[in-house]
DRENPA-3360 file (N, C-alpha, C; in nm, 2 decimals, always signed):
BEGIN
1 = MKATSFLL = -1.89/-4.14/+1.46/-1.75/-4.15/+1.41/-1.73/-4.04/+1.30 ~ -1.83/-4.03/+1.21/-1.81/-3.93/+1.10/-1.81/-3.79/+1.16 ~ -1.90/-3.77/+1.26/-1.91/-3.63/+1.32/-1.78/-3.60/+1.39 ~ -1.72/-3.69/+1.46/-1.59/-3.67/+1.53/-1.48/-3.64/+1.43 ~ -1.47/-3.71/+1.32/-1.37/-3.69/+1.22/-1.39/-3.55/+1.15 ~ -1.51/-3.52/+1.13/-1.54/-3.39/+1.07/-1.50/-3.28/+1.16 ~ -1.54/-3.29/+1.29/-1.50/-3.19/+1.39/-1.35/-3.18/+1.40 ~ -1.28/-3.29/+1.41/-1.13/-3.29/+1.42/-1.07/-3.22/+1.30;
9 = MIVLLGAL = -1.13/-3.24/+1.18/-1.08/-3.18/+1.06/-1.10/-3.03/+1.06 ~ -1.21/-2.98/+1.11/-1.24/-2.84/+1.12/-1.14/-2.77/+1.22 ~ -1.12/-2.84/+1.33/-1.03/-2.79/+1.43/-0.89/-2.78/+1.38 ~ -0.84/-2.88/+1.30/-0.71/-2.88/+1.24/-0.69/-2.77/+1.14 ~ -0.80/-2.75/+1.06/-0.79/-2.64/+0.96/-0.79/-2.50/+1.02 ~ -0.86/-2.49/+1.13/-0.86/-2.36/+1.20/-0.73/-2.33/+1.27 ~ -0.66/-2.44/+1.32/-0.53/-2.42/+1.38/-0.43/-2.39/+1.27 ~ -0.44/-2.45/+1.16/-0.35/-2.42/+1.05/-0.36/-2.27/+1.00;
17 = ALVFSSVH = -0.49/-2.23/+0.99/-0.51/-2.09/+0.95/-0.46/-1.99/+1.05 ~ -0.47/-2.02/+1.18/-0.42/-1.94/+1.28/-0.26/-1.93/+1.28 ~ -0.20/-2.05/+1.26/-0.05/-2.05/+1.25/-0.01/-1.97/+1.13 ~ -0.07/-2.00/+1.02/-0.03/-1.93/+0.89/-0.04/-1.78/+0.91 ~ -0.15/-1.73/+0.96/-0.17/-1.59/+0.98/-0.07/-1.53/+1.07 ~ -0.04/-1.60/+1.18/+0.06/-1.54/+1.28/+0.20/-1.54/+1.23 ~ +0.23/-1.63/+1.14/+0.37/-1.64/+1.08/+0.39/-1.52/+1.00 ~ +0.29/-1.47/+0.92/+0.31/-1.36/+0.83/+0.27/-1.22/+0.89;
25 = AQPPHPAF = +0.23/-1.22/+1.02/+0.19/-1.10/+1.08/+0.31/-1.01/+1.11 ~ +0.29/-0.88/+1.09/+0.40/-0.78/+1.11/+0.35/-0.69/+1.22 ~ +0.44/-0.64/+1.30/+0.39/-0.54/+1.40/+0.35/-0.41/+1.32 ~ +0.24/-0.35/+1.36/+0.19/-0.24/+1.28/+0.27/-0.11/+1.32 ~ +0.26/-0.02/+1.23/+0.32/+0.11/+1.25/+0.25/+0.17/+1.38 ~ +0.31/+0.25/+1.45/+0.24/+0.31/+1.57/+0.13/+0.40/+1.52 ~ +0.03/+0.41/+1.61/-0.09/+0.50/+1.58/-0.04/+0.65/+1.58 ~ -0.11/+0.73/+1.50/-0.08/+0.87/+1.49/-0.07/+0.93/+1.63;
33 = GEIADELG = -0.16/+0.90/+1.72/-0.15/+0.96/+1.86/-0.02/+0.93/+1.93 ~ +0.02/+0.80/+1.91/+0.15/+0.76/+1.98/+0.27/+0.84/+1.92 ~ +0.27/+0.85/+1.79/+0.37/+0.93/+1.72/+0.37/+1.07/+1.76 ~ +0.25/+1.13/+1.76/+0.24/+1.27/+1.81/+0.29/+1.29/+1.95 ~ +0.25/+1.20/+2.04/+0.30/+1.21/+2.18/+0.45/+1.20/+2.19 ~ +0.51/+1.10/+2.11/+0.65/+1.08/+2.12/+0.73/+1.20/+2.06 ~ +0.67/+1.26/+1.96/+0.74/+1.38/+1.90/+0.71/+1.51/+1.97 ~ +0.61/+1.51/+2.05/+0.57/+1.63/+2.12/+0.51/+1.73/+2.03;
41 = LTDEQMES = +0.42/+1.68/+1.94/+0.36/+1.77/+1.84/+0.26/+1.87/+1.91 ~ +0.25/+1.99/+1.86/+0.15/+2.08/+1.91/+0.01/+2.05/+1.84 ~ -0.09/+2.10/+1.90/-0.23/+2.08/+1.84/-0.23/+2.14/+1.69 ~ -0.16/+2.25/+1.67/-0.16/+2.31/+1.54/-0.08/+2.22/+1.44 ~ +0.03/+2.16/+1.49/+0.10/+2.07/+1.40/+0.02/+1.95/+1.37 ~ -0.05/+1.90/+1.47/-0.13/+1.78/+1.44/-0.24/+1.81/+1.34 ~ -0.31/+1.92/+1.35/-0.41/+1.96/+1.26/-0.36/+1.97/+1.12 ~ -0.24/+2.04/+1.11/-0.18/+2.05/+0.97/-0.14/+1.92/+0.91;
49 = IKEIQLNF = -0.09/+1.83/+0.99/-0.05/+1.69/+0.94/-0.17/+1.62/+0.90 ~ -0.28/+1.62/+0.98/-0.41/+1.56/+0.94/-0.46/+1.61/+0.81 ~ -0.45/+1.74/+0.79/-0.50/+1.80/+0.66/-0.41/+1.75/+0.54 ~ -0.28/+1.75/+0.56/-0.19/+1.70/+0.46/-0.22/+1.55/+0.43 ~ -0.24/+1.47/+0.53/-0.27/+1.33/+0.51/-0.40/+1.31/+0.44 ~ -0.50/+1.39/+0.47/-0.63/+1.37/+0.41/-0.62/+1.40/+0.26 ~ -0.56/+1.52/+0.23/-0.54/+1.55/+0.09/-0.46/+1.45/+0.01 ~ -0.35/+1.40/+0.07/-0.27/+1.30/+0.01/-0.35/+1.18/-0.02;
57 = KKTEIGLK = -0.42/+1.13/+0.08/-0.50/+1.00/+0.06/-0.61/+1.02/-0.05 ~ -0.67/+1.13/-0.05/-0.78/+1.15/-0.15/-0.72/+1.15/-0.29 ~ -0.61/+1.21/-0.31/-0.54/+1.21/-0.44/-0.49/+1.07/-0.47 ~ -0.43/+1.01/-0.37/-0.37/+0.87/-0.39/-0.48/+0.77/-0.43 ~ -0.59/+0.78/-0.37/-0.70/+0.69/-0.40/-0.74/+0.70/-0.55 ~ -0.76/+0.83/-0.59/-0.80/+0.85/-0.73/-0.69/+0.81/-0.83 ~ -0.57/+0.84/-0.80/-0.46/+0.79/-0.89/-0.44/+0.64/-0.90 ~ -0.46/+0.58/-0.78/-0.45/+0.43/-0.78/-0.56/+0.37/-0.86;
65 = ADLKTSRL = -0.68/+0.43/-0.85/-0.79/+0.38/-0.93/-0.77/+0.39/-1.08 ~ -0.72/+0.51/-1.11/-0.68/+0.53/-1.25/-0.58/+0.43/-1.30 ~ -0.48/+0.41/-1.22/-0.37/+0.31/-1.25/-0.43/+0.17/-1.28 ~ -0.51/+0.13/-1.18/-0.57/+0.00/-1.20/-0.66/-0.01/-1.32 ~ -0.73/+0.09/-1.35/-0.82/+0.09/-1.47/-0.73/+0.08/-1.60 ~ -0.63/+0.16/-1.60/-0.54/+0.16/-1.72/-0.47/+0.03/-1.74 ~ -0.43/-0.03/-1.63/-0.36/-0.16/-1.64/-0.46/-0.27/-1.68 ~ -0.58/-0.26/-1.64/-0.69/-0.35/-1.68/-0.71/-0.33/-1.83;
73 = ELRHLLMQ = -0.72/-0.21/-1.88/-0.74/-0.18/-2.02/-0.63/-0.23/-2.10 ~ -0.50/-0.22/-2.05/-0.39/-0.27/-2.12/-0.39/-0.42/-2.13 ~ -0.42/-0.48/-2.02/-0.44/-0.63/-2.03/-0.54/-0.67/-2.13 ~ -0.65/-0.60/-2.14/-0.76/-0.64/-2.23/-0.70/-0.62/-2.38 ~ -0.63/-0.51/-2.40/-0.58/-0.49/-2.54/-0.48/-0.60/-2.57 ~ -0.39/-0.63/-2.48/-0.29/-0.73/-2.51/-0.35/-0.87/-2.53 ~ -0.47/-0.90/-2.48/-0.53/-1.03/-2.50/-0.60/-1.04/-2.64 ~ -0.62/-0.92/-2.71/-0.68/-0.93/-2.84/-0.59/-0.99/-2.94;
81 = EKPSQKEI = -0.65/-1.05/-3.05/-0.57/-1.11/-3.15/-0.48/-1.02/-3.22 ~ -0.53/-0.90/-3.26/-0.44/-0.80/-3.32/-0.46/-0.66/-3.25 ~ -0.39/-0.65/-3.14/-0.40/-0.52/-3.06/-0.34/-0.40/-3.14 ~ -0.40/-0.29/-3.11/-0.36/-0.16/-3.17/-0.23/-0.11/-3.10 ~ -0.12/-0.11/-3.17/+0.00/-0.06/-3.11/-0.01/+0.09/-3.06 ~ -0.09/+0.16/-3.14/-0.11/+0.30/-3.10/-0.19/+0.31/-2.96 ~ -0.29/+0.23/-2.95/-0.37/+0.23/-2.82/-0.28/+0.18/-2.71 ~ -0.20/+0.08/-2.73/-0.11/+0.02/-2.63/-0.01/+0.13/-2.59;
89 = SKLVEKIG = +0.04/+0.20/-2.68/+0.14/+0.31/-2.65/+0.07/+0.42/-2.57 ~ -0.05/+0.45/-2.60/-0.12/+0.56/-2.53/-0.14/+0.51/-2.38 ~ -0.18/+0.38/-2.36/-0.20/+0.33/-2.23/-0.07/+0.33/-2.15 ~ +0.03/+0.28/-2.21/+0.16/+0.28/-2.15/+0.20/+0.42/-2.10 ~ +0.19/+0.52/-2.19/+0.22/+0.65/-2.15/+0.13/+0.70/-2.03 ~ +0.00/+0.67/-2.04/-0.09/+0.70/-1.93/-0.05/+0.64/-1.80 ~ -0.01/+0.51/-1.80/+0.03/+0.44/-1.68/+0.16/+0.51/-1.63 ~ +0.25/+0.54/-1.71/+0.37/+0.60/-1.67/+0.35/+0.74/-1.61;
97 = ETQKRLLK = +0.26/+0.82/-1.67/+0.23/+0.95/-1.62/+0.16/+0.94/-1.48 ~ +0.07/+0.84/-1.46/+0.00/+0.82/-1.34/+0.09/+0.78/-1.23 ~ +0.19/+0.69/-1.26/+0.29/+0.65/-1.16/+0.37/+0.77/-1.12 ~ +0.41/+0.85/-1.22/+0.49/+0.97/-1.19/+0.41/+1.07/-1.09 ~ +0.28/+1.08/-1.12/+0.19/+1.16/-1.03/+0.18/+1.11/-0.89 ~ +0.17/+0.97/-0.88/+0.17/+0.91/-0.75/+0.30/+0.94/-0.67 ~ +0.41/+0.92/-0.74/+0.54/+0.95/-0.67/+0.55/+1.10/-0.63 ~ +0.51/+1.19/-0.72/+0.51/+1.33/-0.69/+0.42/+1.36/-0.57;
105 = NNVDRKMA = +0.30/+1.30/-0.57/+0.21/+1.32/-0.46/+0.27/+1.28/-0.32 ~ +0.34/+1.17/-0.32/+0.41/+1.12/-0.20/+0.52/+1.21/-0.16 ~ +0.60/+1.25/-0.25/+0.72/+1.34/-0.22/+0.66/+1.48/-0.17 ~ +0.56/+1.53/-0.24/+0.50/+1.66/-0.19/+0.45/+1.65/-0.05 ~ +0.39/+1.53/-0.01/+0.34/+1.51/+0.12/+0.45/+1.51/+0.22 ~ +0.56/+1.44/+0.19/+0.67/+1.43/+0.28/+0.74/+1.57/+0.30 ~ +0.75/+1.64/+0.19/+0.81/+1.77/+0.20/+0.73/+1.87/+0.29 ~ +0.59/+1.86/+0.27/+0.50/+1.95/+0.34/+0.51/+1.91/+0.49;
113 = MKEILTRE = +0.52/+1.78/+0.52/+0.52/+1.74/+0.66/+0.66/+1.78/+0.72 ~ +0.76/+1.77/+0.65/+0.89/+1.81/+0.70/+0.90/+1.96/+0.74 ~ +0.82/+2.04/+0.66/+0.82/+2.18/+0.69/+0.74/+2.21/+0.82 ~ +0.65/+2.12/+0.86/+0.57/+2.14/+0.98/+0.65/+2.10/+1.11 ~ +0.74/+2.00/+1.09/+0.81/+1.95/+1.21/+0.94/+2.04/+1.23 ~ +0.97/+2.06/+1.36/+1.10/+2.12/+1.39/+1.21/+2.03/+1.36 ~ +1.33/+2.09/+1.35/+1.45/+2.01/+1.32/+1.46/+1.89/+1.41 ~ +1.44/+1.91/+1.54/+1.45/+1.80/+1.64/+1.34/+1.70/+1.62;
121 = QFKKFTRM = +1.22/+1.74/+1.60/+1.11/+1.65/+1.58/+1.14/+1.56/+1.45 ~ +1.19/+1.62/+1.35/+1.22/+1.55/+1.23/+1.33/+1.44/+1.25 ~ +1.43/+1.48/+1.33/+1.54/+1.38/+1.36/+1.48/+1.27/+1.44 ~ +1.40/+1.30/+1.53/+1.33/+1.19/+1.62/+1.24/+1.11/+1.53 ~ +1.17/+1.17/+1.44/+1.08/+1.09/+1.35/+1.16/+1.00/+1.26 ~ +1.27/+1.05/+1.21/+1.35/+0.96/+1.13/+1.40/+0.84/+1.20 ~ +1.44/+0.86/+1.33/+1.49/+0.75/+1.41/+1.37/+0.65/+1.44 ~ +1.25/+0.71/+1.46/+1.13/+0.62/+1.48/+1.11/+0.53/+1.36;
129 = KERWPKEK = +1.11/+0.59/+1.24/+1.08/+0.52/+1.12/+1.18/+0.40/+1.10 ~ +1.30/+0.41/+1.14/+1.40/+0.31/+1.13/+1.35/+0.18/+1.21 ~ +1.27/+0.20/+1.31/+1.23/+0.08/+1.39/+1.11/+0.01/+1.33 ~ +1.04/+0.08/+1.24/+0.92/+0.02/+1.18/+0.95/-0.09/+1.08 ~ +0.85/-0.18/+1.06/+0.87/-0.28/+0.96/+0.91/-0.23/+0.82 ~ +1.01/-0.29/+0.76/+1.06/-0.24/+0.63/+0.96/-0.29/+0.52 ~ +0.97/-0.23/+0.41/+0.90/-0.27/+0.29/+1.00/-0.35/+0.20 ~ +0.95/-0.44/+0.13/+1.03/-0.53/+0.05/+0.99/-0.51/-0.10;
137 = MGQKFGPP = +1.09/-0.45/-0.17/+1.07/-0.43/-0.32/+0.94/-0.35/-0.34 ~ +0.91/-0.25/-0.26/+0.79/-0.17/-0.28/+0.66/-0.22/-0.23 ~ +0.66/-0.35/-0.18/+0.54/-0.41/-0.13/+0.55/-0.42/+0.02 ~ +0.45/-0.39/+0.09/+0.44/-0.41/+0.23/+0.44/-0.56/+0.26 ~ +0.51/-0.60/+0.37/+0.50/-0.73/+0.41/+0.36/-0.78/+0.44 ~ +0.34/-0.90/+0.43/+0.21/-0.96/+0.45/+0.21/-1.10/+0.39 ~ +0.10/-1.17/+0.41/+0.09/-1.30/+0.36/+0.10/-1.30/+0.20 ~ +0.18/-1.39/+0.15/+0.19/-1.39/+0.00/+0.06/-1.44/-0.06;
145 = HPHGFCPH = +0.04/-1.39/-0.19/-0.08/-1.44/-0.26/-0.06/-1.59/-0.28 ~ -0.17/-1.67/-0.26/-0.15/-1.81/-0.27/-0.10/-1.86/-0.41 ~ -0.12/-1.79/-0.52/-0.07/-1.83/-0.65/+0.06/-1.76/-0.69 ~ +0.11/-1.68/-0.60/+0.24/-1.61/-0.63/+0.22/-1.48/-0.71 ~ +0.10/-1.45/-0.75/+0.08/-1.33/-0.83/-0.06/-1.28/-0.80 ~ -0.09/-1.16/-0.84/-0.22/-1.11/-0.82/-0.31/-1.11/-0.94 ~ -0.41/-1.20/-0.95/-0.49/-1.22/-1.07/-0.60/-1.12/-1.09 ~ -0.60/-1.00/-1.02/-0.71/-0.91/-1.03/-0.70/-0.79/-1.12;
153 = GDKPGF = -0.60/-0.80/-1.21/-0.60/-0.70/-1.32/-0.53/-0.57/-1.28 ~ -0.46/-0.57/-1.17/-0.39/-0.44/-1.14/-0.24/-0.44/-1.18 ~ -0.20/-0.55/-1.25/-0.07/-0.55/-1.30/-0.08/-0.58/-1.45 ~ +0.01/-0.53/-1.54/+0.00/-0.56/-1.68/+0.05/-0.70/-1.70 ~ +0.00/-0.76/-1.81/+0.05/-0.89/-1.84/-0.07/-0.99/-1.87 ~ -0.04/-1.11/-1.88/-0.14/-1.21/-1.92/-0.18/-1.29/-1.80;
% end
């Protein structure tokens, strides 16, 4: 009897997990190959775009790591009994500068890719993007955090 109840509970939990994950699932963006085929990209265009994407991602990873570290340091300072206003101001400036660099990196990537595409390819790409899942308030759709916030130190605050 105990084994049957235990097994039933595991099956129900598994079913709930499956339902929860499918409710929040979003269709993915098309793969690069599908986009390239639909746009009719040449091999040269594809190589240029791959290079731009690689450089963008490498820079983005470093900047996001810097941003998380600075936010963690800010959180640590804010938790102190008597935090240094000077240190807090320096970190806030650093966070702002890093966010600016992230935005500039993204804009530079988009401008570089726009130069690679023909006018017709760019128009087609813009129409394709309109069909993709939208972002909500800067965050990609996905399952919400169970506590409503991210407790891992990548946001300033307590």
